[in-house]
Backbone as a chain_set.jsonl record, in Angstrom:
{"seq": "MNLRSDHDIGAIILAAGNSSRFGDENKLLAKFGEKTVIETTINNIAKLFKKDEITIVLRNKSKLPNFLKFLPYKLTIVLQENFGISESIKQGLNNFITKDGVIICLGDMPGVSASTYSKIRNSLSEQEDKIIVPLYKGKKGNPIGIPRKFYGKLKKISGDVGFMQLFSQLKKNISFIEIDDRYILKDIDTKKDLQHF", "coords": {"N": [[19.298, -16.671, -2.813], [16.57, -15.667, -4.782], [14.345, -13.269, -3.963], [12.498, -11.767, -5.266], [9.838, -11.262, -7.652], [9.241, -10.921, -11.206], [7.211, -9.197, -11.816], [5.597, -5.973, -11.838], [5.167, -4.613, -8.961], [3.881, -2.83, -6.205], [4.502, -1.603, -2.852], [2.411, -0.561, -0.367], [2.653, 1.152, 2.488], [0.917, 1.489, 5.361], [0.681, 4.051, 7.577], [-0.724, 5.96, 8.949], [-2.402, 6.023, 11.098], [-3.932, 7.137, 14.225], [-2.935, 6.243, 16.621], [-4.388, 6.051, 19.022], [-4.888, 4.211, 21.076], [-2.491, 3.782, 22.204], [-1.65, 5.653, 23.953], [-0.038, 8.758, 24.807], [1.989, 8.769, 22.992], [3.242, 8.231, 19.682], [2.761, 5.122, 18.393], [4.266, 4.053, 16.32], [6.674, 5.265, 16.485], [7.764, 4.244, 18.7], [10.319, 2.455, 20.482], [11.74, -0.44, 19.077], [13.592, -2.924, 19.576], [16.713, -1.998, 18.329], [15.808, -0.02, 16.701], [12.959, 1.972, 15.602], [9.431, 1.056, 15.647], [8.23, 1.602, 13.12], [10.491, 1.96, 11.463], [11.623, -0.593, 11.532], [9.633, -2.126, 10.291], [9.615, -0.922, 7.726], [12.254, -1.482, 6.901], [12.192, -4.28, 6.67], [10.448, -4.597, 4.527], [11.815, -3.197, 2.567], [13.861, -4.891, 1.903], [12.95, -6.35, -0.132], [11.58, -4.769, -1.982], [12.142, -2.224, -4.443], [13.279, 1.219, -4.233], [11.502, 2.961, -5.582], [9.245, 1.487, -5.534], [7.917, 1.63, -3.208], [5.624, 3.238, -1.084], [4.831, 5.337, 1.624], [2.185, 5.923, 3.669], [1.044, 8.663, 5.43], [-0.172, 10.541, 8.268], [-0.97, 13.965, 8.206], [-0.736, 15.726, 10.457], [1.285, 14.669, 12.342], [4.276, 13.346, 13.887], [5.618, 11.779, 12.166], [6.0, 12.402, 9.302], [8.144, 14.28, 9.363], [10.073, 12.778, 10.685], [10.57, 10.7, 8.919], [11.37, 11.877, 6.574], [13.884, 11.85, 5.416], [14.256, 9.42, 4.281], [14.522, 7.336, 1.334], [12.018, 7.065, 0.042], [8.718, 7.377, -1.362], [6.651, 9.609, 0.273], [3.367, 9.713, 1.227], [1.152, 12.053, 2.072], [-1.705, 12.399, 3.984], [-4.104, 14.821, 3.976], [-6.572, 15.336, 5.096], [-8.545, 15.925, 8.061], [-10.072, 14.031, 9.539], [-10.143, 10.675, 8.933], [-10.34, 7.273, 7.737], [-8.809, 3.987, 7.589], [-9.355, 3.164, 5.031], [-9.227, 5.458, 3.4], [-6.503, 5.957, 3.565], [-5.494, 3.741, 2.189], [-6.521, 4.225, -0.392], [-5.274, 6.661, -1.032], [-2.599, 5.864, -1.067], [-2.704, 4.033, -3.165], [-3.054, 5.682, -5.352], [-0.504, 6.374, -6.153], [0.409, 4.157, -7.423], [-1.106, 3.267, -9.548], [-0.707, 2.253, -12.088], [0.648, -0.07, -11.741], [1.133, -3.681, -11.708], [0.148, -4.866, -9.457], [-0.519, -4.403, -5.917], [0.784, -4.513, -2.586], [-0.716, -4.356, 0.47], [0.516, -3.079, 3.287], [0.975, -3.029, 6.826], [2.061, -0.542, 8.989], [2.46, -1.022, 11.67], [3.315, -3.61, 12.083], [5.93, -4.953, 12.752], [7.085, -7.457, 12.906], [6.695, -9.063, 10.688], [8.288, -10.922, 8.243], [10.819, -10.477, 5.63], [10.774, -12.675, 3.985], [8.122, -13.511, 4.135], [6.786, -11.332, 2.919], [7.867, -11.73, 0.417], [6.724, -14.206, -0.358], [4.06, -13.498, -0.588], [4.201, -11.551, -2.569], [5.202, -13.085, -4.727], [3.124, -14.936, -5.013], [1.086, -13.227, -5.785], [2.058, -12.434, -8.245], [1.996, -14.846, -9.635], [-0.69, -15.511, -9.625], [-2.558, -13.707, -11.191], [-5.167, -12.801, -11.239], [-6.157, -12.996, -8.73], [-6.824, -12.121, -5.343], [-4.509, -12.007, -2.747], [-4.362, -13.523, 0.326], [-2.831, -13.999, 3.362], [-2.525, -16.816, 5.604], [-2.211, -17.943, 8.951], [-2.03, -20.848, 10.544], [-4.666, -21.206, 9.744], [-5.868, -18.763, 10.307], [-6.752, -15.548, 9.164], [-4.465, -13.065, 8.043], [-2.18, -10.284, 7.705], [0.306, -8.912, 5.427], [-1.85, -7.993, 2.608], [-2.274, -8.93, -0.777], [-3.116, -7.257, -3.734], [-4.326, -7.513, -6.984], [-4.159, -5.56, -10.062], [-6.586, -5.717, -11.337], [-8.561, -5.331, -9.425], [-8.436, -2.741, -8.538], [-10.352, -0.77, -9.019], [-12.529, -1.513, -7.387], [-11.252, -1.329, -4.953], [-10.888, 1.376, -4.698], [-13.359, 2.2, -3.986], [-13.912, 1.615, -1.384], [-14.681, 2.487, 2.051], [-14.445, 4.286, 5.206], [-13.19, 2.838, 8.315], [-12.52, 0.203, 8.07], [-11.179, -0.886, 5.996], [-9.821, -3.074, 3.489], [-11.163, -5.383, 4.176], [-13.901, -5.14, 4.071], [-14.629, -5.822, 1.548], [-14.504, -8.519, 1.359], [-16.784, -10.241, 1.442], [-17.941, -9.768, -1.025], [-16.04, -10.644, -2.835], [-15.273, -13.305, -2.532], [-14.819, -15.522, -4.243], [-12.657, -14.711, -5.599], [-10.453, -14.743, -4.03], [-7.349, -15.926, -2.948], [-6.16, -17.961, -0.559], [-3.208, -18.287, 1.268], [-1.172, -20.405, 3.089], [1.098, -19.51, 5.553], [4.07, -19.846, 7.357], [4.38, -17.963, 9.628], [3.874, -16.393, 12.397], [3.674, -13.755, 12.907], [2.129, -12.448, 11.062], [-0.274, -12.117, 12.164], [0.054, -10.393, 14.214], [-0.155, -7.211, 15.336], [0.699, -3.936, 16.61], [-1.01, -2.268, 18.959], [-1.286, -1.31, 21.535], [0.693, -0.38, 24.457], [1.097, -2.625, 25.936], [0.874, -4.613, 23.999], [3.266, -4.149, 22.662], [5.163, -4.703, 24.655], [4.79, -7.432, 24.956], [5.458, -8.49, 22.555]], "CA": [[17.886, -16.899, -3.156], [15.909, -14.497, -5.347], [13.068, -13.055, -3.283], [11.624, -10.951, -6.089], [9.244, -11.708, -8.911], [9.496, -9.952, -12.268], [6.062, -8.328, -12.009], [5.71, -4.613, -11.309], [4.289, -4.609, -7.795], [4.244, -1.817, -5.224], [4.173, -1.811, -1.435], [1.791, 0.591, 0.296], [2.81, 1.001, 3.938], [-0.061, 2.336, 6.039], [1.254, 4.563, 8.829], [-1.452, 7.209, 9.187], [-3.317, 5.898, 12.235], [-3.7, 8.149, 15.261], [-2.334, 5.586, 17.796], [-5.158, 6.484, 20.186], [-4.845, 3.209, 22.152], [-1.115, 3.649, 22.682], [-1.355, 6.725, 24.899], [0.351, 10.051, 24.238], [3.118, 8.553, 22.096], [2.922, 7.534, 18.441], [3.279, 3.755, 18.532], [5.221, 3.734, 15.266], [7.959, 5.836, 16.88], [8.237, 3.532, 19.893], [11.508, 1.64, 20.254], [11.557, -1.865, 18.809], [14.999, -3.296, 19.448], [17.594, -0.838, 18.146], [15.141, 0.971, 15.857], [11.554, 2.174, 15.944], [8.493, 0.11, 15.034], [8.046, 1.882, 11.696], [11.752, 1.702, 10.766], [11.78, -2.039, 11.407], [8.689, -2.552, 9.254], [10.108, -0.441, 6.425], [13.476, -2.219, 6.556], [11.815, -5.632, 6.225], [9.84, -4.465, 3.198], [12.833, -2.691, 1.639], [14.721, -6.005, 1.478], [12.293, -6.986, -1.277], [11.074, -3.777, -2.925], [13.014, -1.111, -4.809], [12.885, 2.5, -3.641], [10.331, 3.549, -6.249], [8.119, 0.556, -5.387], [7.412, 1.776, -1.848], [5.088, 4.509, -0.617], [4.439, 5.299, 3.033], [1.046, 6.825, 3.839], [1.187, 9.291, 6.74], [-1.1, 11.585, 8.698], [-0.301, 15.259, 8.111], [-0.416, 16.28, 11.779], [1.992, 13.723, 13.196], [5.725, 13.532, 13.837], [6.205, 10.834, 11.216], [6.548, 12.975, 8.063], [9.447, 14.875, 9.632], [10.976, 11.701, 11.092], [10.869, 9.817, 7.785], [11.575, 12.648, 5.333], [15.204, 11.596, 4.828], [14.259, 8.104, 3.642], [14.411, 7.474, -0.131], [10.746, 6.517, -0.406], [7.631, 8.328, -1.559], [5.779, 9.819, 1.424], [2.039, 10.177, 0.829], [0.59, 12.726, 3.249], [-3.156, 12.581, 3.94], [-4.334, 16.15, 4.529], [-7.848, 15.423, 5.808], [-8.475, 15.858, 9.523], [-10.641, 12.767, 10.01], [-10.235, 9.682, 7.865], [-10.084, 5.91, 8.173], [-7.775, 3.236, 6.877], [-9.726, 3.092, 3.611], [-8.688, 6.644, 2.729], [-5.049, 5.74, 3.467], [-5.266, 2.781, 1.101], [-6.806, 4.881, -1.679], [-4.225, 7.658, -1.282], [-1.404, 5.13, -1.46], [-2.942, 3.421, -4.473], [-2.909, 6.705, -6.393], [0.886, 6.386, -6.602], [0.765, 2.893, -8.066], [-2.283, 2.885, -10.313], [-0.315, 1.535, -13.304], [1.38, -1.295, -11.399], [0.392, -4.934, -11.864], [-0.492, -5.188, -8.198], [0.034, -3.747, -4.734], [0.671, -5.212, -1.316], [-1.115, -3.427, 1.527], [1.325, -3.428, 4.455], [0.653, -2.246, 8.009], [3.276, -0.028, 9.607], [2.607, -1.486, 13.056], [3.568, -5.055, 12.087], [7.374, -5.063, 12.521], [7.554, -8.839, 12.96], [6.518, -9.752, 9.407], [9.615, -11.066, 7.639], [10.983, -10.269, 4.183], [10.374, -13.925, 3.344], [6.664, -13.494, 4.036], [6.452, -10.387, 1.849], [8.259, -12.377, -0.837], [5.736, -15.227, -0.706], [2.834, -12.819, -1.02], [4.503, -10.934, -3.861], [5.299, -14.122, -5.746], [1.774, -15.479, -5.226], [0.348, -12.204, -6.542], [2.567, -12.489, -9.622], [1.596, -16.114, -10.252], [-2.157, -15.571, -9.711], [-2.794, -12.306, -11.529], [-6.571, -12.425, -11.064], [-6.542, -13.366, -7.373], [-6.379, -11.384, -4.165], [-3.716, -12.92, -1.927], [-4.549, -13.317, 1.765], [-2.045, -14.999, 4.094], [-3.1, -17.474, 6.768], [-1.33, -18.636, 9.89], [-2.861, -21.859, 11.215], [-6.061, -21.008, 9.353], [-6.365, -17.43, 10.645], [-6.386, -14.526, 8.181], [-3.55, -12.049, 8.53], [-1.695, -9.234, 6.809], [-0.288, -8.022, 4.429], [-2.733, -8.543, 1.575], [-1.89, -8.575, -2.142], [-4.255, -6.892, -4.595], [-3.966, -7.304, -8.397], [-4.709, -4.343, -10.671], [-7.975, -5.999, -11.711], [-9.496, -4.931, -8.374], [-8.191, -1.363, -8.085], [-11.605, -0.025, -9.05], [-13.281, -1.832, -6.174], [-10.48, -0.847, -3.813], [-11.075, 2.821, -4.588], [-14.726, 2.476, -3.533], [-14.09, 1.287, 0.031], [-14.786, 3.679, 2.896], [-14.427, 4.049, 6.636], [-11.988, 2.38, 9.01], [-12.476, -1.267, 8.008], [-10.191, -1.252, 4.993], [-10.166, -4.002, 2.43], [-11.972, -6.497, 4.683], [-15.316, -4.969, 3.727], [-14.865, -6.393, 0.226], [-14.376, -9.974, 1.411], [-18.029, -10.944, 1.117], [-18.192, -9.597, -2.46], [-14.979, -11.185, -3.684], [-14.826, -14.595, -2.003], [-14.349, -16.413, -5.306], [-11.436, -14.15, -6.164], [-9.416, -14.716, -2.995], [-6.49, -17.101, -2.796], [-5.569, -18.004, 0.774], [-1.952, -19.035, 1.286], [-0.698, -20.694, 4.442], [2.461, -19.028, 5.762], [4.571, -20.179, 8.689], [4.859, -16.711, 10.209], [2.817, -15.983, 13.326], [3.613, -12.295, 12.999], [1.105, -11.885, 10.171], [-1.456, -11.889, 13.002], [0.426, -9.571, 15.366], [0.145, -5.789, 15.186], [0.925, -3.253, 17.884], [-2.002, -1.221, 19.212], [-1.116, -0.794, 22.892], [2.029, -0.582, 25.026], [1.142, -4.027, 26.351], [1.194, -5.376, 22.78], [4.696, -3.969, 22.387], [5.907, -5.393, 25.707], [4.642, -8.877, 24.81], [5.657, -8.843, 21.146]], "C": [[17.272, -15.604, -3.678], [14.526, -14.347, -4.737], [12.039, -12.384, -4.178], [11.014, -11.717, -7.256], [9.533, -10.637, -9.952], [8.345, -8.98, -12.479], [6.269, -6.982, -11.317], [4.7, -4.443, -10.181], [4.799, -3.589, -6.78], [3.828, -2.203, -3.817], [3.627, -0.508, -0.865], [1.873, 0.341, 1.799], [1.883, 1.995, 4.632], [0.481, 2.739, 7.406], [0.573, 5.86, 9.24], [-2.455, 7.114, 10.329], [-2.992, 6.916, 13.308], [-3.167, 7.564, 16.568], [-3.079, 5.897, 19.088], [-5.079, 5.5, 21.36], [-3.457, 3.06, 22.765], [-0.759, 4.712, 23.721], [-0.909, 7.975, 24.167], [1.53, 9.959, 23.28], [2.637, 7.879, 20.814], [3.572, 6.153, 18.493], [4.349, 3.423, 17.503], [6.607, 4.299, 15.56], [8.495, 5.21, 18.158], [9.432, 2.651, 19.53], [11.133, 0.164, 20.086], [12.954, -2.413, 18.537], [15.836, -2.037, 19.325], [16.942, 0.268, 17.322], [13.721, 1.2, 16.348], [10.697, 1.106, 15.255], [8.413, 0.346, 13.528], [9.332, 1.634, 10.908], [11.959, 0.208, 10.536], [10.877, -2.589, 10.312], [9.205, -2.169, 7.865], [11.335, -1.234, 5.985], [13.172, -3.627, 6.06], [11.239, -5.6, 4.812], [10.891, -4.072, 2.162], [13.838, -3.765, 1.208], [14.204, -6.628, 0.182], [11.896, -6.005, -2.367], [12.112, -2.701, -3.195], [12.456, 0.193, -4.227], [11.605, 3.057, -4.256], [9.11, 2.625, -6.208], [7.476, 0.662, -4.007], [6.823, 3.169, -1.668], [4.606, 4.325, 0.813], [3.36, 6.348, 3.237], [1.023, 7.333, 5.279], [0.091, 10.316, 6.998], [-0.347, 12.919, 8.728], [0.158, 15.766, 9.486], [0.138, 15.195, 12.705], [3.48, 13.988, 13.061], [6.375, 12.69, 12.74], [6.726, 11.466, 9.929], [7.941, 13.578, 8.259], [10.485, 13.807, 9.967], [11.455, 10.879, 9.895], [11.302, 10.557, 6.522], [12.928, 12.388, 4.666], [15.3, 10.221, 4.163], [14.012, 8.254, 2.136], [13.114, 6.92, -0.706], [9.716, 7.63, -0.539], [6.785, 8.404, -0.285], [4.456, 10.394, 0.926], [1.362, 10.754, 2.07], [-0.908, 12.93, 3.055], [-3.484, 13.876, 4.678], [-5.635, 16.267, 5.312], [-7.625, 15.319, 7.321], [-8.927, 14.493, 10.034], [-10.792, 11.798, 8.84], [-9.901, 8.313, 8.446], [-9.027, 5.246, 7.318], [-8.079, 3.148, 5.379], [-9.163, 4.266, 2.824], [-7.173, 6.521, 2.57], [-4.719, 4.808, 2.308], [-5.443, 3.459, -0.253], [-5.739, 5.919, -2.028], [-2.941, 6.963, -1.725], [-1.526, 4.537, -2.85], [-2.766, 4.42, -5.611], [-1.485, 6.767, -6.944], [1.222, 5.203, -7.502], [-0.311, 2.393, -9.021], [-1.935, 2.107, -11.586], [0.419, 0.226, -13.008], [0.485, -2.525, -11.533], [-0.355, -5.322, -10.594], [0.146, -4.397, -7.072], [-0.11, -4.686, -3.539], [0.388, -4.171, -0.243], [-0.441, -3.88, 2.818], [0.959, -2.514, 5.624], [1.934, -1.834, 8.722], [3.522, -0.536, 11.013], [2.774, -3.007, 13.151], [5.051, -5.318, 11.804], [7.907, -6.49, 12.514], [7.452, -9.59, 11.648], [7.849, -9.75, 8.653], [9.619, -10.745, 6.15], [10.554, -11.505, 3.42], [8.862, -13.99, 3.153], [6.204, -12.525, 2.949], [6.773, -10.994, 0.487], [7.218, -13.397, -1.289], [4.446, -14.596, -1.215], [3.047, -12.173, -2.384], [4.54, -11.977, -4.974], [3.936, -14.744, -6.047], [0.928, -14.514, -6.04], [0.778, -12.209, -8.005], [2.073, -13.727, -10.355], [0.091, -16.211, -10.468], [-2.678, -14.154, -9.965], [-4.247, -11.857, -11.361], [-7.081, -12.751, -9.661], [-6.008, -12.383, -6.335], [-5.673, -12.374, -3.252], [-3.865, -12.561, -0.452], [-3.762, -14.397, 2.51], [-2.806, -15.564, 5.299], [-1.979, -17.996, 7.65], [-2.209, -19.547, 10.732], [-4.348, -21.573, 10.98], [-6.634, -19.637, 9.653], [-5.841, -16.403, 9.64], [-5.485, -13.462, 8.803], [-3.257, -10.988, 7.483], [-0.207, -9.438, 6.561], [-1.116, -8.764, 3.384], [-2.28, -8.042, 0.198], [-3.11, -8.356, -3.015], [-3.785, -6.731, -6.035], [-4.691, -6.092, -8.982], [-6.183, -4.51, -11.044], [-8.982, -5.437, -10.699], [-9.247, -3.516, -7.846], [-9.484, -0.558, -8.034], [-12.429, -0.263, -7.802], [-12.577, -1.284, -4.937], [-10.709, 0.653, -3.608], [-12.482, 3.194, -4.106], [-14.936, 2.173, -2.047], [-14.116, 2.568, 0.854], [-14.692, 3.289, 4.364], [-13.117, 3.469, 7.148], [-11.857, 0.86, 9.001], [-11.447, -1.735, 6.991], [-10.724, -2.264, 4.004], [-11.129, -5.096, 2.886], [-13.437, -6.377, 4.292], [-15.648, -5.537, 2.346], [-14.882, -7.92, 0.232], [-15.63, -10.704, 0.954], [-18.331, -10.865, -0.382], [-17.253, -10.441, -3.325], [-14.449, -12.548, -3.236], [-14.217, -15.499, -3.076], [-13.018, -15.951, -5.898], [-10.28, -14.092, -5.17], [-8.657, -16.031, -2.98], [-5.834, -17.023, -1.421], [-4.298, -18.834, 0.721], [-1.482, -19.198, 2.733], [0.774, -20.306, 4.54], [2.881, -19.321, 7.194], [5.217, -18.939, 9.315], [3.75, -16.165, 11.104], [2.652, -14.468, 13.383], [2.658, -11.662, 11.992], [-0.198, -11.61, 10.932], [-1.201, -10.853, 14.096], [0.748, -8.125, 14.954], [0.301, -5.185, 16.574], [-0.085, -2.123, 18.011], [-1.778, -0.542, 20.56], [0.32, -1.029, 23.367], [2.188, -2.018, 25.523], [1.459, -4.929, 25.158], [2.687, -5.329, 22.51], [5.54, -4.739, 23.385], [5.904, -6.909, 25.511], [4.891, -9.355, 23.381], [6.703, -9.961, 21.017]], "O": [[17.446, -14.55, -3.066], [13.645, -15.179, -4.954], [10.843, -12.422, -3.889], [11.588, -12.677, -7.77], [10.018, -9.558, -9.612], [8.483, -8.028, -13.247], [7.015, -6.872, -10.344], [3.526, -4.163, -10.42], [6.001, -3.497, -6.529], [2.927, -3.018, -3.616], [4.303, 0.521, -0.881], [1.236, -0.575, 2.317], [2.053, 3.207, 4.498], [0.709, 1.898, 8.276], [1.205, 6.752, 9.806], [-3.27, 8.018, 10.516], [-1.906, 7.497, 13.31], [-2.964, 8.304, 17.53], [-2.458, 5.995, 20.147], [-5.191, 5.911, 22.515], [-3.268, 2.31, 23.722], [0.324, 4.669, 24.305], [-1.342, 8.232, 23.044], [2.017, 10.986, 22.806], [1.729, 7.049, 20.851], [4.79, 6.038, 18.623], [5.237, 2.612, 17.766], [7.596, 3.873, 14.965], [9.556, 5.597, 18.646], [9.536, 2.164, 18.405], [10.333, -0.391, 20.838], [13.438, -2.369, 17.406], [15.69, -1.111, 20.123], [17.469, 1.379, 17.253], [13.327, 0.679, 17.391], [11.174, 0.359, 14.4], [8.515, -0.599, 12.746], [9.266, 1.14, 9.782], [12.416, -0.205, 9.47], [11.3, -3.416, 9.503], [9.225, -2.992, 6.949], [11.44, -1.616, 4.82], [13.821, -4.113, 5.134], [11.518, -6.484, 4.002], [10.867, -4.548, 1.027], [14.583, -3.563, 0.249], [14.93, -7.342, -0.51], [11.875, -6.36, -3.546], [12.867, -2.311, -2.305], [11.307, 0.251, -3.789], [10.733, 3.561, -3.548], [8.066, 2.943, -6.778], [6.591, -0.125, -3.671], [7.44, 4.164, -2.05], [4.045, 3.288, 1.165], [3.594, 7.534, 3.003], [0.987, 6.547, 6.226], [-0.491, 10.879, 6.07], [0.78, 12.989, 9.218], [1.304, 16.184, 9.648], [-0.472, 14.855, 13.719], [3.898, 14.772, 12.209], [7.551, 12.874, 12.427], [7.814, 11.1, 9.487], [8.818, 13.403, 7.413], [11.646, 13.922, 9.573], [12.596, 10.42, 9.861], [11.573, 9.923, 5.503], [13.099, 12.675, 3.481], [16.317, 9.899, 3.549], [13.357, 9.207, 1.714], [13.103, 6.371, -1.807], [9.83, 8.684, 0.088], [6.265, 7.391, 0.182], [4.433, 11.44, 0.278], [1.039, 10.022, 3.005], [-1.335, 13.556, 2.084], [-3.179, 14.015, 5.863], [-5.795, 17.193, 6.108], [-6.66, 14.715, 7.789], [-8.252, 13.874, 10.857], [-11.496, 12.087, 7.873], [-9.269, 8.202, 9.497], [-8.43, 5.868, 6.438], [-7.164, 3.067, 4.559], [-8.678, 4.092, 1.706], [-6.622, 6.937, 1.55], [-3.785, 5.054, 1.545], [-4.619, 3.291, -1.152], [-5.346, 6.041, -3.188], [-2.272, 7.422, -2.651], [-0.567, 4.539, -3.621], [-2.372, 4.041, -6.714], [-1.285, 7.173, -8.089], [2.199, 5.239, -8.25], [-0.401, 1.191, -9.267], [-2.777, 1.378, -12.109], [0.772, -0.506, -13.932], [-0.741, -2.433, -11.481], [-1.366, -6.022, -10.648], [1.207, -3.797, -7.239], [-1.002, -5.533, -3.492], [1.153, -3.222, -0.066], [-0.777, -4.926, 3.374], [0.662, -1.338, 5.416], [2.786, -2.67, 9.023], [4.649, -0.493, 11.504], [2.423, -3.617, 14.161], [5.397, -5.842, 10.745], [9.062, -6.714, 12.152], [8.059, -10.651, 11.499], [8.456, -8.698, 8.452], [8.577, -10.74, 5.494], [10.021, -11.395, 2.316], [8.381, -14.468, 2.126], [5.331, -12.86, 2.149], [6.036, -10.794, -0.479], [6.869, -13.447, -2.469], [3.821, -15.096, -2.15], [2.176, -12.241, -3.252], [3.968, -11.768, -6.043], [3.629, -15.044, -7.201], [0.142, -14.935, -6.888], [-0.044, -12.011, -8.899], [1.769, -13.672, -11.547], [-0.364, -16.905, -11.377], [-3.177, -13.493, -9.054], [-4.525, -10.658, -11.343], [-8.289, -12.781, -9.427], [-4.887, -11.886, -6.445], [-6.186, -13.466, -3.008], [-3.54, -11.45, -0.032], [-4.006, -15.586, 2.306], [-3.617, -14.878, 5.921], [-0.936, -18.433, 7.163], [-3.025, -19.083, 11.529], [-5.17, -21.683, 11.89], [-7.778, -19.363, 9.293], [-4.655, -16.384, 9.309], [-5.707, -13.017, 9.929], [-3.993, -10.825, 6.509], [0.478, -10.058, 7.374], [-1.083, -9.991, 3.292], [-1.944, -6.868, 0.037], [-4.029, -9.175, -3.032], [-2.923, -5.893, -6.299], [-5.715, -5.657, -8.455], [-6.935, -3.536, -11.061], [-10.112, -5.106, -11.059], [-9.796, -3.139, -6.81], [-9.69, 0.24, -7.119], [-12.969, 0.679, -7.222], [-13.223, -0.833, -3.991], [-10.721, 1.135, -2.475], [-12.762, 4.365, -3.849], [-16.01, 2.439, -1.506], [-13.633, 3.61, 0.41], [-14.84, 2.121, 4.722], [-12.074, 3.589, 6.507], [-11.156, 0.294, 9.84], [-10.906, -2.835, 7.1], [-11.92, -2.307, 3.717], [-11.839, -5.674, 2.062], [-14.141, -7.382, 4.191], [-16.82, -5.712, 2.013], [-15.232, -8.544, -0.77], [-15.559, -11.659, 0.181], [-18.912, -11.793, -0.946], [-17.626, -10.894, -4.407], [-13.306, -12.9, -3.528], [-13.211, -16.164, -2.832], [-12.344, -16.7, -6.605], [-9.254, -13.466, -5.435], [-9.251, -17.109, -2.997], [-5.043, -16.118, -1.156], [-4.297, -19.947, 0.196], [-1.413, -18.23, 3.491], [1.592, -20.718, 3.717], [2.125, -19.07, 8.132], [6.432, -18.878, 9.503], [2.801, -15.547, 10.621], [1.631, -13.959, 13.845], [2.402, -10.46, 12.061], [-1.105, -10.957, 10.416], [-2.121, -10.475, 14.821], [1.767, -7.852, 14.319], [0.062, -5.848, 17.584], [-0.03, -1.142, 17.269], [-2.043, 0.65, 20.714], [1.068, -1.786, 22.749], [3.294, -2.558, 25.526], [2.217, -5.891, 25.284], [3.3, -6.341, 22.17], [6.531, -5.364, 23.006], [6.873, -7.591, 25.847], [4.571, -10.493, 23.039], [7.007, -10.396, 19.906]]}, "num_chains": 1, "name": "protein.A"}
C-alpha cells in the first residue's frame, strides 16, 4: 500500500516543551516500550516522510538536541529562553516555507500511527485550500495539516495556544476528517499519562 501522496509536504515535530508537569525528567526521553517517547513518535512519522521532509523543533537548554543529533533529520533549535508552542511552530515552518503544506506533529503523541499521518497527508494533498483536522468520535485531535495558503496566518500566532487560536477565524477553511485512531486525542503530560497510555 502506498502511504504517500505526490505533494511536497513537510512534518514539523514539536519537541520544545519544558515538561514541567512530568517532574524532573524530560517526558520525551521517558521509556515507551523499547524506545523513548520521542523516538517512537519520530519512527511513526518517518515511515511516511523522507529525511528532508522532517524537522524536529527543540529547546536549546534540554538534553534532546544532544540525544537526537545523530538522527538524519533537521533539528531546529529555539534559542529564546521563554517561548510558547506558537514560536515552535513558526521556527519549524521557516524550514518548509516553499512546501505545499505542513503537518504539525506533537512529539509527546507516540501512539499516533503511520496510517493516521498518511490519511492527514493525503487529505491535505486532495484539499489544497483546506486545513485538515482529525476527529475521533467527534473530538478534535492532532496532528493538523496546514496548506501553504495559510502560512501567513500561521506566522502571526503567538503564545502557548498554537494553531487553535485561529480556529474561530478560519472555520470555513477547515476540513474535519474522522479517523479511527483514539491516539490522536492522547498526549503525555504526566507520569500518570504514561503509565495509563
